[in-house]
matplotlib code that plots the C-alpha trace (Angstrom):
import matplotlib.pyplot as plt

x = [0.0, 1.4, 2.5, 0.1, -2.9, -5.7, -4.8, -8.4, -12.0, -13.7, -15.2, -11.8, -10.3, -13.0, -12.4, -8.7, -9.4, -11.8, -9.2, -6.5, -8.8, -9.7, -6.0, -5.5, -8.6, -7.3, -4.1, -5.9, -8.0, -4.8, -3.2, -6.3, -6.3, -2.6, -3.3, -5.9, -3.5, -0.6, -0.1, 2.6, 4.8, 6.1, 7.2, 8.9, 10.7, 12.0, 13.1, 15.2, 16.8, 17.6, 19.1, 21.6, 24.7, 25.3, 23.7, 20.2, 20.8, 17.8, 17.2, 14.5, 14.1, 12.5, 10.2, 10.5, 14.2, 13.6, 11.3, 13.9, 16.6, 14.4, 13.6, 17.3, 18.0, 15.2, 16.5, 20.1, 19.0, 17.0, 19.5, 19.4, 22.5, 21.3, 22.2, 20.7, 22.2, 20.7, 19.8, 21.3, 24.6, 24.5, 24.6, 27.8, 29.9, 27.9, 26.6, 29.8, 28.0, 25.7, 27.8, 26.8, 25.6, 23.5, 19.7, 18.3, 15.2, 13.8, 11.0, 8.9, 5.2, 4.8, 7.4, 8.7, 11.4, 14.0, 16.8, 16.0, 16.4, 20.2, 20.3, 17.5, 19.2, 22.5, 20.8, 19.2, 22.6, 24.3, 21.6, 21.0, 17.5, 15.3, 12.5, 10.3, 7.6, 5.2, 1.6, 1.7, 2.1, 2.6, 5.4, 9.0, 10.1, 7.6, 8.4, 12.1, 11.6, 12.0, 9.4, 7.2, 5.4, 2.4, 0.6, -3.0, -3.8, -5.2, -5.6, -3.0, -4.2, -3.0, -6.0, -4.2, -3.4, 0.2, 2.2, 3.2, 1.3, -0.8, 1.7, 4.7, 2.9, 2.0, 5.6, 6.9, 4.4, 5.3, 9.0, 8.4, 6.4, 9.2, 11.8, 9.7, 9.1, 12.8, 13.5, 11.2, 12.7, 16.2, 15.2, 16.6, 16.4, 16.2, 19.9, 20.8, 18.8, 20.7, 24.0, 22.9, 21.7, 24.5, 23.8, 21.0, 18.5, 17.3, 20.8, 21.3, 18.2, 19.2, 22.8, 23.6, 24.5, 27.9, 28.5, 27.4, 29.9, 32.8, 36.2, 37.1, 34.0, 34.5, 33.6, 30.5, 30.9, 30.5, 30.8, 30.3, 27.0, 28.5, 29.8, 29.0, 26.6, 29.4, 31.2, 28.0, 27.6, 31.2, 31.1, 28.0, 29.6, 32.8, 30.9, 28.9, 26.2, 23.6, 23.8, 26.1, 26.1, 26.1, 28.0, 27.8, 30.9, 31.4, 31.2, 27.7, 25.1, 23.1, 21.4, 21.5, 21.5, 20.5, 20.5, 16.9, 17.7, 20.3, 17.8, 15.2, 17.8, 18.2, 14.7, 16.3, 19.4, 22.3, 25.0, 24.7, 23.2, 25.0, 24.6, 22.5, 20.0, 19.0, 19.7, 17.0, 17.4, 15.9, 17.3, 16.4, 19.3, 20.2, 22.7, 25.4, 23.5, 20.3, 19.5, 19.8, 16.1, 15.4, 17.4, 15.5, 12.2, 13.1, 14.2, 11.2, 8.6, 9.9, 10.6, 14.2, 17.3, 19.9, 20.4, 23.3, 24.6, 25.2, 27.2, 27.4, 25.7, 28.3, 27.8, 30.1, 28.7, 26.1, 23.7, 22.4, 19.5, 21.3, 24.1, 21.6, 19.9, 23.3, 24.2, 20.9, 19.5, 16.6, 14.9]
y = [0.0, 3.5, 5.5, 8.3, 6.0, 5.8, 3.0, 2.0, 2.6, 5.7, 3.6, 2.3, 5.8, 6.9, 4.0, 4.8, 8.4, 7.6, 5.2, 7.8, 10.3, 7.6, 7.0, 10.8, 10.9, 8.0, 9.9, 13.1, 11.1, 9.5, 12.9, 14.2, 11.2, 11.8, 15.5, 14.5, 12.2, 14.7, 15.2, 16.2, 13.3, 15.5, 18.1, 15.3, 14.1, 17.6, 18.0, 14.8, 15.9, 19.4, 18.0, 15.9, 17.5, 14.7, 13.8, 12.4, 9.1, 8.1, 4.5, 2.4, -0.6, -0.7, 2.1, 3.4, 3.7, 5.8, 8.1, 8.1, 9.4, 12.3, 13.1, 13.0, 15.4, 17.8, 17.8, 18.5, 21.4, 23.0, 23.1, 19.6, 17.6, 14.3, 11.5, 8.2, 4.8, 1.5, -0.7, -3.8, -2.0, -1.2, -4.9, -5.1, -2.4, 0.8, 0.7, 2.6, 5.6, 5.6, 7.5, 8.3, 11.7, 10.7, 10.1, 7.3, 8.0, 4.6, 4.2, 1.0, 0.9, -2.4, -1.8, -5.4, -5.0, -7.6, -5.4, -2.8, -5.2, -4.9, -1.1, -0.9, -3.3, -1.5, 1.8, 0.2, -1.1, 2.2, 4.5, 6.1, 7.5, 6.2, 8.1, 5.9, 6.4, 3.4, 2.6, 0.0, 1.2, -2.3, -3.2, -4.1, -0.7, 1.3, -0.6, 0.1, 3.8, 6.7, 8.6, 6.6, 8.7, 6.6, 7.1, 6.1, 2.7, 3.3, 1.1, 1.4, 2.8, -0.5, -2.7, -5.6, -3.4, -4.3, -1.7, 1.2, 4.2, 6.0, 4.8, 6.3, 9.6, 9.9, 9.1, 11.7, 14.3, 13.4, 13.8, 17.2, 18.2, 17.1, 19.0, 22.2, 22.2, 21.7, 24.5, 26.9, 25.9, 26.6, 29.9, 28.8, 31.8, 32.3, 33.4, 30.1, 28.2, 30.0, 29.0, 25.3, 25.8, 27.7, 25.9, 26.3, 29.1, 28.7, 29.2, 32.1, 33.9, 33.5, 34.7, 38.2, 41.0, 41.1, 37.5, 38.2, 41.1, 39.0, 40.5, 41.7, 43.4, 46.3, 49.8, 51.3, 54.1, 57.5, 61.2, 64.5, 66.5, 69.2, 66.8, 67.9, 66.0, 64.7, 63.3, 61.6, 59.9, 58.8, 57.5, 55.4, 54.0, 53.1, 51.5, 49.3, 48.9, 51.3, 53.6, 55.9, 57.1, 60.9, 61.8, 64.8, 66.6, 64.2, 61.1, 60.1, 59.0, 62.0, 60.4, 58.1, 58.5, 55.7, 55.2, 56.3, 59.6, 60.2, 59.7, 61.9, 64.7, 65.0, 66.6, 69.8, 71.9, 69.7, 72.3, 73.4, 70.3, 68.8, 65.5, 67.2, 68.3, 64.9, 62.5, 60.7, 62.0, 59.1, 55.9, 52.5, 51.0, 48.0, 47.4, 44.7, 42.8, 42.4, 39.1, 38.7, 37.8, 41.4, 42.7, 40.6, 41.6, 45.3, 45.1, 43.2, 45.1, 48.5, 47.3, 48.6, 47.0, 48.1, 49.5, 50.5, 48.8, 51.5, 51.3, 54.3, 56.4, 55.6, 53.4, 50.4, 48.2, 48.2, 45.3, 44.8, 42.4, 40.9, 39.8, 38.1, 36.3, 35.1, 33.8, 32.1, 34.4, 35.3, 32.7]
z = [0.0, -0.8, 2.2, 1.4, 0.9, 3.5, 6.0, 6.8, 6.3, 7.8, 10.6, 11.6, 11.5, 13.9, 16.2, 16.4, 17.0, 19.8, 21.3, 21.3, 23.1, 25.6, 26.4, 26.9, 29.1, 31.2, 31.7, 32.7, 35.2, 36.6, 37.1, 38.8, 41.1, 41.9, 42.7, 45.2, 47.0, 47.4, 51.2, 53.7, 52.6, 49.7, 52.3, 54.4, 51.3, 50.6, 54.2, 53.9, 50.7, 51.9, 55.2, 53.2, 51.7, 49.1, 45.9, 45.3, 43.5, 41.5, 40.5, 38.9, 36.6, 33.1, 32.3, 35.9, 35.1, 32.0, 34.0, 36.8, 34.4, 33.4, 37.1, 37.9, 35.0, 36.2, 39.8, 38.6, 36.4, 39.1, 41.9, 43.5, 42.6, 41.3, 38.9, 37.8, 38.5, 37.1, 40.0, 38.4, 38.2, 41.9, 42.7, 40.7, 42.3, 41.8, 45.4, 46.1, 44.7, 47.7, 50.1, 53.7, 52.8, 49.8, 49.5, 47.4, 45.3, 44.2, 41.7, 41.2, 40.4, 42.1, 44.7, 44.3, 41.6, 42.5, 41.3, 44.0, 46.9, 47.1, 47.1, 49.6, 52.0, 51.5, 52.4, 55.5, 56.7, 56.1, 57.4, 54.0, 53.7, 50.9, 49.3, 47.1, 44.4, 44.2, 44.0, 46.7, 50.3, 51.6, 49.2, 50.0, 48.6, 50.6, 53.8, 53.4, 52.7, 55.1, 53.0, 50.7, 48.1, 47.4, 44.1, 43.6, 42.1, 38.6, 35.6, 32.8, 29.5, 28.0, 27.1, 28.8, 31.8, 31.4, 29.5, 31.8, 30.7, 33.3, 36.0, 34.3, 33.6, 37.3, 38.3, 36.0, 37.3, 40.9, 40.1, 38.6, 41.7, 44.0, 41.9, 41.7, 45.5, 46.1, 43.6, 45.5, 48.9, 47.6, 46.1, 42.8, 40.5, 36.7, 36.9, 38.6, 36.0, 33.2, 34.7, 34.4, 30.8, 28.9, 25.6, 23.1, 22.7, 26.3, 27.7, 25.3, 26.5, 30.1, 29.5, 30.8, 28.5, 30.2, 29.2, 25.7, 25.5, 26.7, 27.6, 24.1, 22.9, 20.5, 21.9, 20.3, 17.7, 19.4, 18.6, 20.4, 20.3, 18.1, 15.5, 11.9, 9.8, 7.5, 10.6, 11.7, 8.4, 8.4, 12.0, 11.4, 8.2, 10.0, 12.9, 10.6, 13.3, 11.8, 14.7, 16.7, 20.3, 20.9, 24.1, 26.4, 27.4, 30.3, 28.1, 29.2, 26.6, 25.4, 22.4, 19.5, 15.8, 13.4, 9.7, 9.7, 11.3, 8.6, 5.8, 7.5, 7.9, 4.1, 4.0, 5.4, 4.9, 6.2, 5.9, 9.5, 11.1, 14.1, 15.9, 18.6, 16.0, 14.7, 17.6, 19.6, 23.1, 25.0, 23.3, 24.6, 26.5, 28.7, 31.4, 31.4, 34.1, 32.2, 30.4, 26.7, 26.7, 27.9, 24.9, 22.4, 24.0, 23.8, 20.2, 19.0, 21.1, 20.0, 16.4, 16.5, 15.2, 17.7, 21.2, 23.5, 26.6, 29.2, 32.3, 34.7, 32.0, 29.4, 26.3, 26.4, 23.6, 20.9, 20.2, 16.7, 16.0, 12.9, 15.2, 17.5, 14.7, 13.4, 16.8, 17.4, 20.0, 17.7, 15.5]

ax = plt.figure().add_subplot(projection="3d")
ax.plot(x, y, z, "-o")
ax.set_aspect("equal")
plt.show()
């Protein structure tokens, strides 16, 4: 059958669509059930983690392990040092990663995964607290946990009630809830978040203007207020940024002249025009400590192509939107 041909009759298409909606609805209901069961145990889990100077070691078998890896990554990126270790590897030497100052976050829907028994007994012998995520409060995992986070018992979306679906979604949501509560308790800021995400567009947006400038940024093109029109044109051309900063006698920013200001000036007699006559006296500026996301927002909201970075009233750099697009700050 060609790839672009209909795969089934209309009735079958409708049945598949209905089934997809049913799965999503089951997931919604599972999350609603989870929300109703959240209690003070989440706060106790946070207290345990915050009281321990070491890492949170996350473990889980199968699909729980995949979810555990994501939870560990979320914890690590939001201020809680964490990493994932496969439980089977723990039984073959990696129990050494469970130091006396660590916390074990163990995940198992049934709470009876055989691979978790060695890590749990090791933690019990060495007084390492365990936080667990499971649906069964009477399970081996829950009984060996300092703080069991018990999820509601709901059916899987799988028609055989076997493939982890609703259970993994609840675990993921519970892990996110734990990470976000810890993030709030730590006072983890957007600046802190940016330090953990230096790469990609997200990291770029959270980067400070100072970091964007670097140590070897070129000074912006400038000229005095009494500069002649010909000097203004020459300076903008030399600067190749489409704008020039106009300075007061003390070197502070008095205004800004753009290519557009130059074009508009030709509508009048330019023989006696100075920089002060055509400059914009209240240009939009940013400080070195602002985020690059602020710069992008200002450029796009005001429909301008450049602005100056100002420190102590003096322009220290110029930002052009073309540079940001080329660097990936603007898509």
